[in-house]
C-alpha positions in Angstrom: 66.7 94.8 -154.6 63.1 93.8 -154.2 62.5 90.7 -152.1 60.0 88.1 -153.2 57.0 89.6 -151.4 57.7 93.1 -152.5 58.1 92.0 -156.1 54.8 90.2 -155.9 52.9 93.1 -154.4 54.3 95.4 -157.0 53.4 93.2 -159.9 50.0 92.1 -158.6 49.0 95.7 -158.2 50.2 96.6 -161.8 49.0 93.5 -163.6 46.6 91.2 -161.7 44.0 93.9 -161.3 44.2 94.8 -165.0 43.1 91.4 -166.3 40.3 91.6 -168.9 37.2 89.5 -169.1 37.8 86.0 -170.4 37.5 85.7 -174.1 35.0 83.3 -175.5 36.6 79.9 -176.1 36.0 80.0 -179.8 37.9 83.4 -180.0 41.1 82.1 -178.4 44.2 82.0 -180.6 46.2 78.9 -180.3 49.9 79.5 -179.3 52.8 77.4 -178.0 55.6 78.2 -175.6 58.7 76.1 -175.9 60.7 75.7 -172.7 64.4 74.9 -172.9 64.0 71.7 -171.0 61.5 70.0 -168.7 58.8 71.5 -166.5 60.2 72.7 -163.2 59.7 75.1 -160.3 61.1 78.3 -161.7 59.2 77.9 -165.0 56.0 76.8 -163.3 54.4 80.3 -163.6 53.6 79.6 -167.3 51.6 76.5 -166.3 50.0 78.4 -163.5 49.0 81.1 -165.9 47.3 78.6 -168.1 45.4 77.0 -165.2 44.4 80.3 -163.8 43.1 81.5 -167.1 45.5 84.5 -167.4 46.4 83.7 -170.9 42.8 82.9 -171.9 41.9 86.4 -170.6 44.2 87.8 -173.2 42.6 85.7 -175.9 45.3 83.0 -176.0 44.9 79.2 -175.8 48.5 78.5 -174.7 50.2 75.1 -174.7 53.5 75.0 -172.7 55.9 72.4 -174.2 59.0 70.8 -172.8 62.2 71.3 -174.8 65.5 69.6 -175.7 67.9 72.5 -175.3 68.0 76.2 -176.1 69.5 75.7 -179.5 66.8 73.3 -180.6 64.1 75.7 -179.2 65.6 78.5 -181.3 65.5 76.4 -184.4 61.9 75.4 -183.8 60.9 79.0 -183.2 62.7 80.2 -186.3 61.0 77.5 -188.4 57.6 78.6 -187.2 56.8 75.4 -185.4 56.4 77.3 -182.1 55.0 80.7 -181.3 57.2 81.7 -178.3 60.3 80.2 -176.7 62.3 80.9 -173.6 65.6 82.4 -174.6 68.7 84.0 -173.1 70.5 86.9 -174.9 73.7 84.8 -175.7 71.7 82.1 -177.5 69.5 84.7 -179.2 72.6 86.5 -180.5 74.1 83.4 -182.0 70.7 82.4 -183.5 70.2 85.8 -185.1 73.7 85.9 -186.4 72.9 82.6 -188.2 70.0 84.3 -189.9 67.2 83.2 -187.6 64.4 85.8 -187.6 63.9 86.2 -183.8 63.3 89.0 -181.4 63.3 89.1 -177.6 60.0 90.6 -176.4 60.4 90.4 -172.6 63.5 90.0 -170.4 62.5 88.2 -167.2 65.9 87.5 -165.6 68.0 90.6 -165.2 70.9 88.5 -163.7 72.1 85.3 -165.2 71.7 82.4 -162.7 74.2 80.0 -164.3 76.6 78.5 -161.8 79.1 75.7 -161.4 78.3 73.1 -158.7 81.1 71.0 -157.2 81.5 68.6 -154.3 82.3 70.6 -151.1 85.2 68.3 -150.1 87.1 69.4 -153.3 87.2 73.0 -152.0 86.6 74.6 -155.4 85.5 78.2 -155.1 86.1 79.6 -158.6 87.1 78.6 -162.2 90.8 78.3 -161.4 89.9 75.3 -159.2 88.5 73.5 -162.3 91.9 73.0 -163.9 92.6 69.3 -164.3 89.0 68.5 -163.4 86.1 67.1 -165.4 82.9 69.2 -165.8 79.5 68.0 -167.0 77.8 70.5 -169.4 74.8 70.5 -171.7 75.4 70.0 -175.4 74.7 73.1 -177.4 73.4 75.1 -174.5 74.1 78.8 -173.8 75.4 77.8 -170.4 78.1 75.8 -172.1 79.0 78.6 -174.4 79.4 81.0 -171.5 81.3 78.4 -169.5 84.1 78.6 -172.0 83.7 82.4 -171.9 84.2 82.3 -168.1 87.4 80.1 -168.5 88.8 82.5 -171.2 88.0 85.7 -169.2 89.7 84.2 -166.2 92.9 83.2 -168.1 92.2 79.5 -168.1 93.1 77.4 -171.2 89.9 75.6 -172.1 92.0 72.5 -172.8 93.1 72.4 -169.2 89.5 71.4 -168.2 87.9 68.2 -169.5 84.3 68.7 -170.6 81.7 66.0 -170.9 78.7 67.3 -172.9 75.4 65.5 -172.9 71.7 66.2 -172.4 70.5 68.0 -169.2 69.5 64.8 -167.3 72.6 62.9 -168.2 74.9 65.7 -167.0 73.3 65.6 -163.6 73.7 61.8 -163.4 77.4 62.1 -164.5 78.0 64.4 -161.5 76.0 62.4 -159.0 77.8 59.2 -159.9 81.1 61.2 -159.6 82.2 60.6 -163.2 82.7 64.4 -163.1 83.9 66.7 -160.3 81.6 69.6 -161.4 78.5 70.4 -163.3 76.8 73.4 -164.8 73.6 74.5 -163.1 71.1 77.3 -162.5 71.0 79.0 -159.1 67.3 78.7 -159.1 67.2 75.1 -160.3 69.8 72.4 -160.2 71.9 74.2 -157.5 68.9 73.8 -155.1 68.1 70.3 -156.4 71.6 69.0 -156.0 71.8 70.4 -152.5 68.7 68.4 -151.6 69.9 65.2 -153.4 73.3 65.2 -151.7 72.2 66.2 -148.2 74.1 69.5 -148.6 77.4 68.1 -149.8 77.7 70.5 -152.8 79.1 74.0 -153.2 78.7 76.4 -156.0 79.8 79.7 -157.6 78.0 81.9 -160.1 79.4 82.8 -163.6 78.3 86.4 -162.7 80.8 86.5 -159.9 83.6 85.8 -162.3 82.8 88.3 -165.0 80.1 86.6 -167.0 76.7 88.2 -166.5 74.7 88.2 -169.7 71.2 88.4 -168.2 69.1 85.3 -168.2 65.8 84.0 -169.5 63.4 86.0 -171.5 60.9 85.2 -174.2 61.7 85.3 -178.0 59.2 85.3 -180.9 59.5 84.8 -184.6 59.6 88.1 -186.4 56.7 87.1 -188.7 54.5 86.7 -185.6 55.8 90.0 -184.2 54.8 91.8 -187.4 51.6 90.0 -188.3 50.0 89.8 -184.8 51.5 92.3 -182.3 48.4 92.0 -180.1 49.1 88.3 -179.6 52.6 89.2 -178.4 51.2 92.0 -176.2 48.7 89.7 -174.6 51.3 87.0 -174.0 53.7 89.3 -172.4 51.0 90.8 -170.1 49.8 87.3 -169.1 53.3 86.1 -168.5 54.2 89.0 -166.2 50.9 88.5 -164.4 51.6 84.8 -164.0 55.0 85.4 -162.5 53.7 88.0 -160.1 50.9 85.7 -158.9 53.3 82.6 -158.7 55.8 84.5 -156.6 53.1 85.5 -154.2 51.6 82.0 -154.1 54.6 79.6 -154.7 52.9 76.6 -153.2 49.9 77.0 -155.5 52.2 77.3 -158.5 54.0 74.1 -157.6 50.7 72.3 -157.1 49.9 73.1 -160.7 53.4 71.9 -161.7 52.7 68.6 -160.0 49.8 68.0 -162.3 52.3 67.9 -165.2 55.2 66.3 -163.3 53.7 64.1 -160.5 57.1 62.8 -159.3 58.6 66.2 -158.3 59.7 67.0 -154.7 57.3 69.9 -154.1 59.4 71.4 -151.3 62.5 71.6 -153.5 60.5 73.1 -156.4 59.0 75.7 -154.2 62.5 76.8 -153.2 63.5 77.0 -156.9 60.5 79.3 -157.6 61.2 81.5 -154.6 64.9 81.9 -155.7 63.7 83.3 -159.0 62.4 86.6 -157.6 65.8 88.1 -156.9 66.9 87.4 -160.5 64.0 89.5 -162.0 64.9 92.9 -160.5 67.7 95.4 -161.1 68.4 99.0 -161.9 66.5 98.8 -165.2 63.4 97.3 -163.6 63.4 99.9 -160.9 63.1 102.6 -163.6 61.0 100.8 -166.2 59.3 97.8 -164.6 59.7 94.0 -164.6 60.5 92.5 -168.0 62.5 95.5 -169.4 65.6 94.7 -171.4 68.4 97.2 -170.7 70.4 97.8 -173.9 73.5 98.7 -171.9 73.5 95.3 -170.4 72.8 93.7 -173.8 75.9 95.6 -175.2 78.0 94.2 -172.3 76.7 90.7 -173.2 77.5 91.2 -176.8 81.1 92.3 -175.9 81.5 89.1 -173.9 80.1 87.0 -176.8 82.4 88.6 -179.3 85.5 88.1 -177.2 84.8 84.7 -175.6 81.4 83.3 -176.7 81.7 82.5 -180.4 79.9 85.6 -181.8 81.7 86.5 -185.0 80.2 89.8 -186.0 79.2 92.9 -183.9 75.6 94.0 -184.6 75.3 97.4 -186.2 72.2 98.0 -184.2 71.3 96.0 -181.1 67.6 96.9 -181.5 67.4 94.2 -184.1 67.6 91.7 -181.2 64.8 93.0 -178.9 61.9 95.3 -178.2 60.5 96.8 -175.0 57.3 97.8 -176.8 55.2 95.2 -175.0 56.5 95.6 -171.5 54.3 97.8 -169.2 56.4 100.8 -168.3 
């Protein structure tokens, strides 16, 4: 697997040198990107790309917006209120099954970073340790759907674990105040943040280590945009990959940009979150096709998990309705 520097060198060579001349300001197309939640280290490359002019060079005047959960982001995107949204395959499948006209156009995380964080003194090393415990989760989030999938896959009755669902910030406070013994988190986000906040008194385990690896974040677009303006999508994907490549080579610079949007962040913690992202973006599919490629075999595995454990009711006749690799440089 590529390390952070090797990833950056590869991507900078492929993308950073291929930037076009900046488009005239009056020629820029306005577009929005909806994040699942607040600005943070591992999503700072989008903000960096705006500040560095990477999106502008592709003719895009991009506004990066904070979100209130993946489900809400999917609804806004389907309604045409946003141009792009960060989405994971499980959330995308559920949205498309409900009739939302969405397509994944770049798959950034090849590995799902979702984890469970617990207090170290509880000695919980896997889902079986959660029986009789209380877990803080995010209401309506893909990580919560797949939490139940992890319990089911490992033979644990979901009623044997008490779940407290809330928004993202409240779930962290519930854990820190010890109203819950565990909390859902991302390996490149809250896992690192909670380690810092608790002076290293937390432990964690990945869903992926217990049979639930559904890939992670990518970018979805409304099918109307995909059909009416494919060059906008192409430019967005190119600028996004370039932004991640540059950010992973220059993490401190990316977090300096993040601080302009979120002045109260702990820069050192956010740098570590960004650095932890590089390992999630590579895998067998990217070695063959390049960063951002969506592997249909992994998507089929994710669909199987969703059908059995994650609330997906109907198998898709053709998984290609969910994604395209057309815009990913091969």
